[in-house]
C-alpha positions as CSV (number, residue, x, y, z in Angstrom):
1,M,-8.0,8.1,-15.6
2,Q,-9.1,8.0,-12.0
3,I,-8.1,5.8,-9.2
4,A,-11.0,4.6,-7.0
5,N,-11.3,6.0,-3.6
6,G,-11.1,3.6,-0.6
7,V,-9.0,0.8,0.8
8,Y,-5.8,-0.3,-0.9
9,P,-4.0,-3.0,1.2
10,T,-0.2,-3.2,0.6
11,M,-0.1,-6.8,-0.5
12,V,2.2,-9.3,1.0
13,T,3.9,-11.9,-1.2
14,P,3.5,-15.6,-0.3
15,F,6.5,-17.9,-0.9
16,T,6.8,-21.6,-1.4
17,A,9.0,-23.8,0.8
18,D,11.7,-23.5,-1.9
19,N,11.5,-19.6,-1.8
20,R,9.5,-19.1,-5.0
21,I,6.4,-16.9,-5.4
22,D,3.4,-19.1,-4.4
23,Y,0.9,-18.3,-7.1
24,P,-2.0,-20.5,-5.9
25,A,-1.7,-18.9,-2.5
26,L,-1.6,-15.5,-4.2
27,E,-4.8,-16.2,-6.0
28,A,-6.5,-17.2,-2.7
29,M,-5.3,-14.0,-1.1
30,V,-6.7,-11.8,-4.0
31,E,-10.1,-13.5,-3.6
32,W,-10.0,-12.9,0.2
33,Y,-9.2,-9.2,-0.2
34,I,-11.9,-8.7,-2.7
35,A,-14.5,-10.6,-0.5
36,R,-13.7,-8.2,2.3
37,G,-14.5,-5.2,0.2
38,V,-11.2,-3.7,-0.8
39,N,-11.5,-0.9,-3.5
40,G,-8.1,-1.7,-4.9
41,L,-4.7,-3.6,-4.4
42,F,-1.3,-2.1,-4.1
43,A,0.8,-4.8,-5.5
44,V,4.6,-5.1,-5.6
45,C,5.3,-2.6,-2.7
46,Q,7.6,-2.8,0.3
47,S,5.1,-5.1,2.0
48,S,5.4,-7.4,-1.0
49,E,9.2,-7.6,-0.3
50,M,9.9,-5.9,-3.6
51,F,13.5,-5.0,-2.6
52,Y,14.1,-8.8,-2.4
53,L,12.5,-9.6,-5.8
54,S,14.2,-9.6,-9.1
55,L,12.7,-7.4,-11.9
56,R,11.3,-10.5,-13.6
57,E,9.6,-11.5,-10.4
58,R,8.3,-8.1,-9.8
59,A,6.8,-7.8,-13.2
60,E,5.4,-11.3,-13.1
61,L,3.8,-10.7,-9.6
62,A,2.1,-7.5,-10.9
63,R,0.9,-9.4,-14.0
64,A,-0.4,-12.2,-11.9
65,V,-2.4,-9.9,-9.6
66,V,-3.9,-8.0,-12.5
67,R,-5.0,-11.3,-14.1
68,M,-6.5,-12.7,-10.9
69,V,-8.3,-9.5,-10.2
70,D,-9.8,-9.4,-13.7
71,G,-11.0,-5.9,-13.5
72,R,-13.1,-6.2,-10.3
73,V,-11.0,-3.6,-8.5
74,D,-8.1,-1.3,-9.3
75,V,-4.5,-2.6,-9.2
76,I,-1.6,-0.3,-8.7
77,A,2.0,-1.6,-8.4
78,S,5.4,-0.3,-7.6
79,G,8.6,-2.4,-8.0
80,H,10.5,0.9,-8.2
81,I,13.8,0.1,-6.4
82,S,16.8,1.0,-8.7
83,D,19.3,3.6,-8.2
84,S,20.0,4.7,-11.8
85,L,17.3,6.6,-13.8
86,A,17.8,4.3,-16.8
87,D,17.2,1.2,-14.7
88,Q,14.2,2.9,-13.1
89,A,12.6,3.6,-16.5
90,E,13.1,-0.1,-17.4
91,E,11.5,-1.4,-14.3
92,I,8.6,1.2,-14.6
93,K,7.9,0.0,-18.1
94,A,8.1,-3.7,-17.2
95,V,5.6,-3.2,-14.3
96,Y,3.2,-1.1,-16.4
97,D,3.2,-3.7,-19.1
98,S,1.5,-6.0,-16.5
99,G,-1.8,-4.1,-16.9
100,A,-1.6,-2.1,-13.7
101,R,-3.6,1.1,-13.6
102,A,-0.6,3.1,-12.5
103,V,3.0,2.5,-11.4
104,V,3.7,3.9,-7.9
105,L,7.2,5.6,-7.6
106,V,9.2,5.5,-4.4
107,S,10.0,9.1,-3.3
108,N,13.5,8.2,-2.1
109,R,14.6,7.0,-5.5
110,L,14.6,10.4,-7.1
111,A,17.2,12.0,-4.9
112,A,19.7,10.9,-2.2
113,R,19.1,11.7,1.4
114,E,21.4,14.7,1.3
115,E,20.2,16.0,-2.0
116,S,17.8,18.9,-2.5
117,D,14.2,19.1,-3.9
118,D,15.8,20.6,-7.0
119,V,17.6,17.5,-7.7
120,F,14.4,15.5,-7.2
121,K,12.6,17.7,-9.7
122,R,15.3,17.4,-12.3
123,N,15.3,13.6,-12.0
124,L,11.6,13.4,-12.1
125,D,11.5,15.4,-15.3
126,I,14.0,13.0,-16.8
127,L,12.0,10.0,-15.7
128,L,8.7,11.4,-17.0
129,H,10.2,12.1,-20.4
130,A,11.6,8.6,-20.5
131,T,8.2,6.9,-19.8
132,G,5.8,8.3,-22.3
133,E,2.3,8.7,-20.8
134,I,2.5,6.1,-18.1
135,P,0.3,7.1,-15.2
136,F,2.0,7.2,-11.8
137,G,1.6,7.3,-8.1
138,F,4.1,8.1,-5.3
139,Y,4.9,6.2,-2.0
140,E,6.8,7.9,0.9
141,C,8.5,4.6,1.5
142,P,10.7,4.3,4.6
143,H,13.3,2.1,3.0
144,P,16.2,2.7,2.4
145,Y,15.3,6.1,3.9
146,K,12.1,8.1,4.2
147,R,11.8,11.1,2.0
148,L,8.6,13.0,2.8
149,F,7.0,15.5,0.4
150,S,6.8,19.1,1.3
151,P,3.5,20.7,0.1
152,E,5.6,22.7,-2.3
153,L,7.2,19.7,-3.9
154,L,4.0,17.7,-3.9
155,R,2.2,20.6,-5.7
156,H,5.0,20.4,-8.5
157,V,4.4,16.7,-8.7
158,A,0.6,17.1,-8.9
159,Y,0.7,19.8,-11.5
160,T,2.5,17.5,-14.0
161,G,-0.9,15.8,-14.5
162,R,0.7,12.4,-14.4
163,F,0.2,11.5,-10.8
164,H,-3.0,9.9,-9.3
165,F,-2.1,8.3,-6.0
166,L,0.0,9.2,-3.0
167,K,0.6,6.9,-0.1
168,D,1.3,9.3,2.6
169,T,3.4,8.2,5.5
170,C,4.1,11.5,7.3
171,C,1.9,10.5,10.2
172,D,1.1,14.2,10.9
173,M,-2.4,15.7,10.5
174,E,-1.2,19.2,9.9
175,Q,1.1,18.1,7.1
176,I,-1.7,16.0,5.6
177,K,-4.0,19.1,5.5
178,Q,-1.2,21.2,3.9
179,K,-0.7,18.4,1.3
180,L,-4.4,18.2,0.5
181,A,-4.4,21.9,-0.1
182,A,-1.4,21.6,-2.4
183,V,-3.0,19.0,-4.7
184,A,-6.5,20.6,-4.9
185,G,-7.9,20.7,-8.4
186,T,-5.3,18.1,-9.7
187,P,-5.8,14.3,-10.4
188,L,-3.6,13.5,-7.4
189,K,-5.4,11.8,-4.5
190,I,-3.9,11.2,-1.0
191,Y,-4.3,7.9,0.7
192,N,-3.3,7.8,4.4
193,A,-1.1,4.9,5.6
194,N,-1.5,5.9,9.2
195,S,-4.3,4.0,11.0
196,V,-4.4,6.3,14.1
197,L,-5.1,9.4,12.0
198,L,-7.3,7.7,9.4
199,L,-10.7,9.2,10.4
200,D,-9.3,12.7,10.8
201,S,-7.7,12.4,7.4
202,L,-10.8,11.1,5.7
203,L,-12.8,14.1,7.1
204,A,-10.1,16.5,5.9
205,G,-10.4,15.1,2.3
206,C,-8.1,12.1,2.0
207,A,-9.3,9.5,-0.5
208,G,-8.7,6.4,1.5
209,F,-6.3,4.1,3.3
210,S,-3.3,2.3,2.0
211,G,-1.3,0.5,4.7
212,V,-0.1,-2.6,6.4
213,M,-3.1,-3.4,8.5
214,G,-5.2,-3.8,5.4
215,N,-3.7,-7.3,5.3
216,F,-5.3,-8.1,8.7
217,H,-8.8,-6.7,8.6
218,P,-9.5,-4.7,5.4
219,H,-13.3,-4.9,5.9
220,L,-13.0,-2.7,9.0
221,Y,-11.1,-0.1,7.0
222,R,-13.7,-0.2,4.3
223,W,-16.4,0.5,6.7
224,L,-14.6,3.6,8.1
225,C,-13.8,4.8,4.6
226,D,-17.4,4.5,3.6
227,H,-18.9,6.0,6.8
228,P,-16.5,8.7,8.1
229,T,-19.4,10.9,9.2
230,D,-21.4,8.1,10.9
231,A,-22.0,8.4,14.6
232,R,-20.0,5.2,15.2
233,A,-17.0,6.3,13.2
234,P,-15.0,7.4,16.2
235,E,-15.7,4.0,17.8
236,M,-14.3,2.2,14.7
237,Q,-11.4,4.6,14.6
238,D,-10.6,3.7,18.3
239,Y,-10.5,0.0,17.3
240,L,-8.3,0.5,14.2
241,G,-5.8,2.8,16.0
242,T,-5.4,0.3,18.8
243,F,-5.1,-2.7,16.5
244,S,-2.4,-1.0,14.5
245,S,0.1,-1.6,17.2
246,M,0.6,-4.9,15.4
247,E,2.4,-3.2,12.5
248,G,5.9,-3.5,13.6
249,R,5.6,-7.1,15.0
250,Q,7.8,-9.3,12.6
251,Y,5.9,-8.0,9.6
252,P,5.2,-9.2,6.9
253,A,5.5,-12.8,8.4
254,S,2.9,-11.8,11.0
255,A,0.4,-10.8,8.3
256,K,1.0,-14.1,6.5
257,Y,0.3,-15.9,9.7
258,S,-3.0,-13.9,10.2
259,L,-4.0,-14.8,6.5
260,Q,-3.1,-18.4,7.4
261,L,-5.6,-18.3,10.3
262,E,-8.2,-17.1,7.7
263,G,-7.8,-20.4,6.1
264,L,-5.6,-19.3,3.2
265,P,-3.1,-21.8,2.0
266,L,0.1,-19.9,2.5
267,G,3.2,-20.2,4.8
268,T,4.9,-17.5,6.8
269,H,8.2,-17.6,5.0
270,S,9.6,-14.2,4.3
271,R,12.7,-13.0,2.4
272,A,12.7,-9.7,4.4
273,V,12.6,-11.1,8.0
274,S,14.5,-14.1,9.3
275,G,13.4,-16.7,11.6
276,V,9.9,-18.1,12.5
277,L,7.2,-16.5,14.4
278,T,7.5,-16.9,18.1
279,G,4.7,-18.6,20.0
280,D,3.8,-15.4,21.9
281,L,3.5,-13.4,18.6
282,Q,1.3,-16.2,17.1
283,Q,-0.9,-15.8,20.2
284,E,-1.0,-12.0,19.6
285,V,-2.1,-12.4,16.1
286,S,-4.7,-15.0,17.1
287,Q,-6.1,-12.8,19.8
288,L,-6.3,-9.8,17.5
289,R,-8.2,-11.9,14.9
290,R,-10.8,-12.9,17.6
291,V,-11.3,-9.3,18.7
292,V,-11.6,-8.2,15.1
293,Q,-14.3,-10.9,14.5
294,R,-16.3,-9.5,17.4
295,V,-16.0,-5.9,16.2
296,A,-17.1,-7.0,12.7
297,Q,-20.1,-8.7,14.1
298,N,-20.9,-5.7,16.3
299,F,-20.9,-3.5,13.0
300,G,-22.9,-5.9,11.0
301,L,-19.9,-7.1,8.9
302,Q,-18.7,-10.5,7.8
303,P,-16.5,-11.8,10.7
């Protein structure tokens, strides 16, 4: 199998007023993402508040996204949050049964912060044997701690032949180049989560973008992924890098508010962050959206 290159937004999860997953809003979100040219969707990830979802909710959320997409783009999903390997195998199978193309593992679940890469390898071998032929990805998730891949460890992972996707969060161009060299000739593709380094990483050989800001303006990311050698690519990169300063601003509620401004029927309730969006942050999101509309028009894209 192959995962398509391009843009994979890390989907947020809409909730109802009584704190349940809002499936009508989710369907509107899926249509919005697809209309803006995403190549795939990364469902049930940290942006989806997966650490605050039960296993049943995680599996049902993945299944719903797969059903709503109906084969139009690739869907990958994580939901990999447990500590024990037995529980991890159970959640991997549950998420894969949703119909997702691949299950994305979280790199910090295979070894504790103080444990070595040898421990990681042993646990990975156990998990691979426990999950048959399920295809995988990996995500260098920052919660509960960030475990980045060394080129050597990533090469070990890639040469199992089971991995097709890496959401890279190292935010360092030299490390990205080393990782690209490590996975050359394997099925594993690298998708950069860092907006500031996106153009450089695409030119170096990364397969696309998978990050937070794909929830705000995925069509701009799609343009850059499709045109990395265009004369205007550095201009688009400057916009995306600047816009990405929104990332840490009461996310994912801020992304839900941005989608609300797009006319989607969802609230800003989040299980991961408390409180309501302040008026000044709402203004920031609104101002960003208006600038994005002008940039989109300038590049001949849908506002």
